[in-house]
N, C-alpha and C positions, 0 to 999 in steps of 0.2 A: 502495499501500500504507500501513499504518498507519504505516512506518518514515519516511514523508515528513517528520509531522508530530511536532515535536518536545514540544510537550507539548498536551494535551486539557482541557477543561473537564470538571469531574466529573460534569456531568449525561451529557456523549455518551461518555465513559471509562466509566461504568458499563452504558450501553445497548451498548458494544462487549462491555466484561466478560461481561453477559450474554448477550449471543448466542454467543461465545467456550464458555462454560461449558455452554449445551443443548449444543451440540454436543459435544463431550466426554460429554455424559451420556448423549448418542445412540450414542457410539462405545463405550461403556461395556454398553449396554443389548442393541447387538447382539451375534448369539452367529458365531463368537466375537469378542471384547472386541479393541480396539485402541486400541494405545499412539501418540498420533501422534510424540514424542518431539523434536519439533524445531518448539516452539511459539515464535513471535518475530512482531515486527511485520512483517519484512518478508515472511512467510508468511500475514499476513492481509490482505486483500485487500476495499479498498472499494468495493462495487460500482456508488456513487454516486459517486464521486471524492469523497466530504466524509465525515466523520466523525459525520453525523447518520442515513447508510441503514444499508443491511443489510451483513453481512459475509460474505465467505467464507474458509475455510482452506484452504490448498493446502499443495502439496509434502509428500507422504506418502512420501517415498524413503527415511526414516530410520524408519519406523512399524514397530510390533512388533505382533504377531498374538498374543494370550493363547491361545494352544491347549490342552487339557486335558494334552498331552503335556508342555509344556515352562513351564506356569505353574500357580500353589496361590496362590490370593488371599490366603493368611495370609502366604505368604513372598515372595511376587513370582515374577518370573520372570531367569532368568538373562540378563546385559546380555554379548550375544557382540562388541559392535558399540565397546565401550570406545574412545574419542577421538574417536570421531564426535561431530556434532551443535556447535550452538553454545555454548560456556562459558557465557558471560554469564546464559543462560535453564535452565540444568541443574542440578539439586540434588546438593547433598553425595554421597548415594550413589553418585553416577554416576561419581564419583574416588577413590573409596576403592579400592586398588592389593591386591593378594594373590596368592596359590595360585591360588582360585577368583574367577571371574566376581563382580563385586558383581551382588545382587539388587536388582531394580526392579520397578513398579507402576505402573499409571495416577495416580498420586501424582507423576509425574513429570512429568506434564501440568499438576496443580494447582500445582508451584512455578512453572512459566513462567508460568502465571495472573498468579500473586501479581508475579513479576518486572516481565509487561509493564502490569499496573495502575499498577504504581508509576512506572515510565517514563514512561506516559500523564501520570499527574498532576504528578510532579516534574520531568519532564524530563533526568532521567540512571538509569542502572542502579542498582539499591541493594549490587551487590558486583560489584568490578572494572570501576568505569564507565571510570576514564582507561588501562586495561592491554589488551596486547593476548592473544590467546589463550595464546599462548607463554608469557607473563606469568602470566599468571593459572594455568597448570599449574605452572611454576617455582616461586611464592610458595605455592601449594597456597590460592589465596584463597576457591575457592568451598568447600575444605574447613573453612577457618577463619570459616566467614558463620554463625556461631552466633547471631549476632540484628540484625534489620533495624534502622536507625537511622532517625528521621524529621527531617530539618534543616530543614524546613520544613511551610508550612500548604497544601496543596493551594487553587485556586480553586473556588469553589462557587457556582453559578450561583443566582440569583435565582428562577429556576424549582424548583430544588431545594432551596432555603430555604424553600419555599412547601410543597412537597409533604410538607416533614420536619415542617412546623408541625403535620400532622397527629399527629404522634407525640410531639412534646416540648411543654413546659408553658410556656414561656414562649419570647418574641422573644430574649433574651440567651443562651439555651441552645442555641438554635439550630447555629451553628455548632459549638458541642464537641459537639453531640451526631452530627453527620453525620462530626466527625472521629473520634469514638470506632469510629461503624461502620465508615470506610473503614480506621483502622489495626487493628481487629481481624478485617477479611477478609483485610487484606494479611499480618498475621502467623499467621494459621490455614494461609493458603499456603505459608509460608515457614517453617516450623516445621524445624527443624533435622535431626531426627529422622522419619524416614518414617513410623513408628509413628506419632509425635505431630503429623502431618502430619495436615488435613480430608481424607476421600475425595471422590471427584468427585460422589457423589451428595447427601452433606452438606453439599458448597458450593451446590450449585445451591438448596439449602433454606436458606442464611444469610440472617439479615435483614438486610444489608445489600442484599442481590436482591432481597427482597419486598417488595409494596406496603405502603403505611402505613397502621396501622392507629389509631384514633384511642384514647388515653388519657382517663382516668375518674379521678376524686376531687376535690381541691380545685384552683384556679383554673379549676373547669368553664366558667365565661363565658369567661376567654382564650380559653381550646380553642374556643369556639364562635364565636368571634371569628376566629379563626385559620382554623379549619374552613371559614367561612362567604367568607373572603378568598381562599382557595385555591382553591375552588370555582367562585368569581367570574372569578378568573384563567384557570382552568383550560378554563373555557366560552366565555372571549374568544379564548384561542389556538385551539380549537377550529373557533369559528367564522372564524377568519381563515383557518386552513387549509381550511374548508370554502369558502369564498369562491377562495381558490387555486384550487381542485378543480375546480369549475365553471366559473373563467373560461373553461377550455379546450372547456367543453362547447357544445352547441346549444342552449342554454337549456331541456331538457325539465326539468330540477332545477327549473325558477324557480317553479313551484307549492310544492315542498316548500321553497324558502327564502322565500318569501313567508310561508308559516305558522309556521315556526320563529323568524321575526322580530320575530311578531306576539304 
Protein backbone atom coordinates (compact mmCIF):
# COMPACT_ATOMS: atom_id res chain seq x y z
CA UNK A 1 0.00 0.00 0.00
CA UNK A 2 0.93 3.66 -0.19
CA UNK A 3 1.33 3.55 3.61
CA UNK A 4 4.64 1.70 3.21
CA UNK A 5 6.29 4.73 1.59
CA UNK A 6 7.33 7.59 3.89
CA UNK A 7 7.88 10.20 1.19
CA UNK A 8 7.31 10.12 -2.56
CA UNK A 9 8.83 12.33 -5.27
CA UNK A 10 6.50 15.02 -6.56
CA UNK A 11 6.08 13.44 -10.00
CA UNK A 12 4.93 10.08 -8.60
CA UNK A 13 2.82 11.70 -5.87
CA UNK A 14 1.05 13.81 -8.48
CA UNK A 15 0.33 10.69 -10.56
CA UNK A 16 -1.17 8.94 -7.54
CA UNK A 17 -3.31 11.94 -6.64
CA UNK A 18 -4.53 12.27 -10.23
CA UNK A 19 -5.72 8.66 -10.10
CA UNK A 20 -7.39 9.11 -6.70
CA UNK A 21 -9.18 12.26 -7.87
CA UNK A 22 -10.28 10.49 -11.04
CA UNK A 23 -11.74 7.69 -8.91
CA UNK A 24 -13.56 10.21 -6.70
CA UNK A 25 -14.94 11.91 -9.79
CA UNK A 26 -16.36 8.55 -10.88
CA UNK A 27 -17.88 7.95 -7.44
CA UNK A 28 -19.62 11.32 -7.72
CA UNK A 29 -20.87 10.68 -11.25
CA UNK A 30 -22.58 7.37 -10.56
CA UNK A 31 -26.18 7.26 -9.33
CA UNK A 32 -26.46 7.38 -6.40
CA UNK A 33 -23.10 9.07 -5.66
CA UNK A 34 -20.81 7.64 -2.98
CA UNK A 35 -18.57 9.18 -0.31
CA UNK A 36 -15.65 6.88 0.50
CA UNK A 37 -15.13 8.49 3.94
CA UNK A 38 -11.98 6.53 4.83
CA UNK A 39 -9.41 7.58 2.26
CA UNK A 40 -5.90 7.11 3.64
CA UNK A 41 -2.56 5.70 2.44
CA UNK A 42 -3.40 2.27 3.86
CA UNK A 43 -6.45 2.08 1.59
CA UNK A 44 -4.55 2.93 -1.59
CA UNK A 45 -3.07 -0.18 -3.17
CA UNK A 46 -0.12 0.02 -5.54
CA UNK A 47 -0.98 -2.65 -8.11
CA UNK A 48 2.61 -3.02 -9.33
CA UNK A 49 4.17 -2.73 -5.89
CA UNK A 50 5.73 0.66 -6.57
CA UNK A 51 4.61 4.28 -6.72
CA UNK A 52 5.01 4.52 -10.50
CA UNK A 53 2.10 2.28 -11.50
CA UNK A 54 -1.65 2.16 -11.21
CA UNK A 55 -3.46 2.39 -7.89
CA UNK A 56 -6.66 0.91 -6.54
CA UNK A 57 -8.80 2.34 -3.76
CA UNK A 58 -10.02 -0.25 -1.26
CA UNK A 59 -12.08 -0.59 1.93
CA UNK A 60 -15.49 0.92 1.33
CA UNK A 61 -16.71 -0.28 4.73
CA UNK A 62 -17.44 3.26 5.96
CA UNK A 63 -18.65 4.63 2.63
CA UNK A 64 -21.85 6.70 2.50
CA UNK A 65 -24.42 6.41 -0.27
CA UNK A 66 -25.82 9.84 -1.10
CA UNK A 67 -29.37 8.89 -2.02
CA UNK A 68 -32.18 11.37 -2.59
CA UNK A 69 -33.80 10.73 0.78
CA UNK A 70 -30.91 11.73 3.02
CA UNK A 71 -28.72 13.91 0.84
CA UNK A 72 -29.05 17.54 -0.17
CA UNK A 73 -26.22 18.69 -2.44
CA UNK A 74 -26.27 22.19 -0.90
CA UNK A 75 -26.20 21.07 2.72
CA UNK A 76 -24.88 17.51 2.65
CA UNK A 77 -26.14 14.47 4.47
CA UNK A 78 -26.29 13.56 8.15
CA UNK A 79 -23.17 11.88 9.51
CA UNK A 80 -24.69 8.97 11.43
CA UNK A 81 -21.41 7.20 12.19
CA UNK A 82 -19.57 9.99 14.00
CA UNK A 83 -16.45 8.67 15.71
CA UNK A 84 -15.65 6.16 12.98
CA UNK A 85 -12.87 6.63 10.46
CA UNK A 86 -9.22 7.61 10.67
CA UNK A 87 -9.05 10.99 12.34
CA UNK A 88 -5.88 12.35 10.69
CA UNK A 89 -7.64 12.20 7.31
CA UNK A 90 -11.09 13.54 8.27
CA UNK A 91 -12.11 17.21 7.98
CA UNK A 92 -13.27 19.48 10.83
CA UNK A 93 -17.00 19.08 10.10
CA UNK A 94 -16.77 15.40 11.09
CA UNK A 95 -15.80 16.41 14.65
CA UNK A 96 -18.52 18.97 15.35
CA UNK A 97 -20.57 17.91 18.38
CA UNK A 98 -24.15 19.06 18.82
CA UNK A 99 -27.71 17.91 19.33
CA UNK A 100 -27.98 17.19 15.62
CA UNK A 101 -25.55 15.10 13.54
CA UNK A 102 -23.07 17.13 11.48
CA UNK A 103 -23.62 17.46 7.75
CA UNK A 104 -21.05 15.97 5.38
CA UNK A 105 -20.59 15.78 1.62
CA UNK A 106 -18.08 14.38 -0.84
CA UNK A 107 -15.80 17.21 0.28
CA UNK A 108 -14.82 14.85 3.11
CA UNK A 109 -12.87 12.88 0.51
CA UNK A 110 -11.39 16.08 -0.92
CA UNK A 111 -9.91 16.90 2.50
CA UNK A 112 -8.48 13.38 2.67
CA UNK A 113 -6.79 13.89 -0.72
CA UNK A 114 -5.09 17.02 0.61
CA UNK A 115 -3.81 15.21 3.70
CA UNK A 116 -2.56 12.23 1.66
CA UNK A 117 -0.77 14.43 -0.89
CA UNK A 118 0.83 16.52 1.87
CA UNK A 119 1.99 13.36 3.60
CA UNK A 120 3.44 11.95 0.37
CA UNK A 121 5.50 15.09 -0.25
CA UNK A 122 6.57 16.06 3.27
CA UNK A 123 6.70 12.73 5.09
CA UNK A 124 4.27 13.74 7.83
CA UNK A 125 0.60 14.48 8.32
CA UNK A 126 -0.36 18.17 8.26
CA UNK A 127 -2.41 17.92 11.47
CA UNK A 128 -1.91 15.73 14.54
CA UNK A 129 1.15 13.99 13.12
CA UNK A 130 2.55 12.75 16.44
CA UNK A 131 -0.81 12.40 18.16
CA UNK A 132 -2.97 9.36 18.78
CA UNK A 133 -6.61 9.30 17.74
CA UNK A 134 -7.60 9.70 21.40
CA UNK A 135 -5.40 12.78 21.75
CA UNK A 136 -6.82 14.28 18.56
CA UNK A 137 -10.29 14.04 20.11
CA UNK A 138 -9.19 15.29 23.53
CA UNK A 139 -7.34 18.30 22.14
CA UNK A 140 -9.75 19.03 19.27
CA UNK A 141 -6.77 18.96 16.92
CA UNK A 142 -8.73 18.83 13.68
CA UNK A 143 -11.29 21.37 14.88
CA UNK A 144 -8.35 23.75 15.36
CA UNK A 145 -6.82 22.92 11.96
CA UNK A 146 -7.67 26.28 10.43
CA UNK A 147 -4.60 26.60 8.20
CA UNK A 148 -2.03 24.19 6.81
CA UNK A 149 1.65 25.06 7.31
CA UNK A 150 4.36 24.19 4.80
CA UNK A 151 7.53 23.63 6.80
CA UNK A 152 9.87 22.77 3.93
CA UNK A 153 9.95 22.38 0.18
CA UNK A 154 8.94 19.15 -1.55
CA UNK A 155 11.43 17.32 -3.73
CA UNK A 156 10.64 18.16 -7.34
CA UNK A 157 11.93 15.71 -9.94
CA UNK A 158 13.96 16.89 -12.93
CA UNK A 159 11.29 15.51 -15.26
CA UNK A 160 8.63 17.52 -13.48
CA UNK A 161 10.78 20.63 -13.86
CA UNK A 162 11.14 19.98 -17.59
CA UNK A 163 7.43 19.45 -17.95
CA UNK A 164 6.73 22.68 -16.11
CA UNK A 165 9.26 24.46 -18.33
CA UNK A 166 6.39 24.65 -20.78
CA UNK A 167 4.48 26.97 -18.49
CA UNK A 168 7.15 29.14 -16.82
CA UNK A 169 9.14 32.07 -18.14
CA UNK A 170 12.61 31.25 -16.86
CA UNK A 171 14.57 28.44 -15.24
CA UNK A 172 14.77 30.41 -11.98
CA UNK A 173 10.98 30.40 -11.77
CA UNK A 174 10.56 26.65 -12.27
CA UNK A 175 10.76 25.52 -8.64
CA UNK A 176 8.70 28.47 -7.43
CA UNK A 177 6.03 27.90 -10.05
CA UNK A 178 5.67 24.24 -9.10
CA UNK A 179 5.64 25.02 -5.37
CA UNK A 180 2.88 27.60 -5.86
CA UNK A 181 0.79 25.07 -7.75
CA UNK A 182 1.38 22.41 -5.08
CA UNK A 183 0.48 24.71 -2.19
CA UNK A 184 -2.58 26.01 -4.07
CA UNK A 185 -3.79 22.46 -4.66
CA UNK A 186 -3.29 21.41 -1.04
CA UNK A 187 -4.87 24.58 0.38
CA UNK A 188 -7.88 24.07 -1.90
CA UNK A 189 -8.35 20.60 -0.40
CA UNK A 190 -7.74 21.66 3.20
CA UNK A 191 -10.02 24.69 3.38
CA UNK A 192 -11.40 24.65 6.92
CA UNK A 193 -15.05 25.36 6.09
CA UNK A 194 -16.57 22.83 3.72
CA UNK A 195 -18.38 25.70 2.00
CA UNK A 196 -14.97 27.14 1.07
CA UNK A 197 -13.42 23.80 0.12
CA UNK A 198 -13.11 22.84 -3.52
CA UNK A 199 -15.51 20.15 -4.73
CA UNK A 200 -14.51 16.92 -6.46
CA UNK A 201 -15.31 18.06 -9.99
CA UNK A 202 -13.46 21.36 -9.61
CA UNK A 203 -10.55 19.51 -8.05
CA UNK A 204 -10.31 17.29 -11.12
CA UNK A 205 -9.94 20.49 -13.18
CA UNK A 206 -7.36 22.10 -10.88
CA UNK A 207 -4.46 23.62 -12.83
CA UNK A 208 -1.92 21.48 -10.97
CA UNK A 209 -3.45 18.31 -12.43
CA UNK A 210 -3.71 19.65 -15.98
CA UNK A 211 -1.16 19.12 -18.77
CA UNK A 212 1.12 22.14 -19.29
CA UNK A 213 0.29 24.87 -21.80
CA UNK A 214 3.06 27.14 -23.21
CA UNK A 215 2.98 30.78 -22.19
CA UNK A 216 3.48 33.53 -24.79
CA UNK A 217 4.94 37.00 -24.61
CA UNK A 218 8.38 38.17 -23.59
CA UNK A 219 11.19 35.65 -23.31
CA UNK A 220 9.52 33.73 -26.13
CA UNK A 221 12.92 32.57 -27.40
CA UNK A 222 13.77 31.24 -23.95
CA UNK A 223 10.39 29.53 -23.81
CA UNK A 224 11.02 27.93 -27.18
CA UNK A 225 14.38 26.59 -26.04
CA UNK A 226 12.84 25.18 -22.87
CA UNK A 227 10.06 23.58 -24.88
CA UNK A 228 12.56 22.00 -27.26
CA UNK A 229 14.61 20.65 -24.35
CA UNK A 230 11.49 19.21 -22.73
CA UNK A 231 10.36 17.62 -25.98
CA UNK A 232 13.79 16.08 -26.59
CA UNK A 233 13.97 14.58 -23.12
CA UNK A 234 10.40 13.28 -23.27
CA UNK A 235 11.20 11.71 -26.66
CA UNK A 236 14.26 10.02 -25.16
CA UNK A 237 12.19 8.70 -22.26
CA UNK A 238 9.57 7.37 -24.66
CA UNK A 239 12.28 5.64 -26.71
CA UNK A 240 13.72 4.01 -23.59
CA UNK A 241 10.27 2.83 -22.50
CA UNK A 242 9.57 1.54 -26.00
CA UNK A 243 12.86 -0.40 -26.06
CA UNK A 244 12.10 -1.93 -22.66
CA UNK A 245 8.67 -3.04 -23.83
CA UNK A 246 9.86 -4.50 -27.12
CA UNK A 247 12.71 -6.39 -25.44
CA UNK A 248 10.09 -8.84 -24.19
CA UNK A 249 8.56 -9.40 -27.61
CA UNK A 250 9.59 -11.82 -30.37
CA UNK A 251 10.83 -9.13 -32.69
CA UNK A 252 7.61 -8.54 -34.57
CA UNK A 253 8.04 -4.78 -34.02
CA UNK A 254 11.63 -4.71 -35.27
CA UNK A 255 10.59 -3.02 -38.51
CA UNK A 256 8.75 -0.33 -36.59
CA UNK A 257 11.76 0.25 -34.33
CA UNK A 258 14.03 0.60 -37.34
CA UNK A 259 11.76 3.16 -38.98
CA UNK A 260 11.33 5.17 -35.79
CA UNK A 261 15.06 5.35 -35.17
CA UNK A 262 15.81 6.57 -38.70
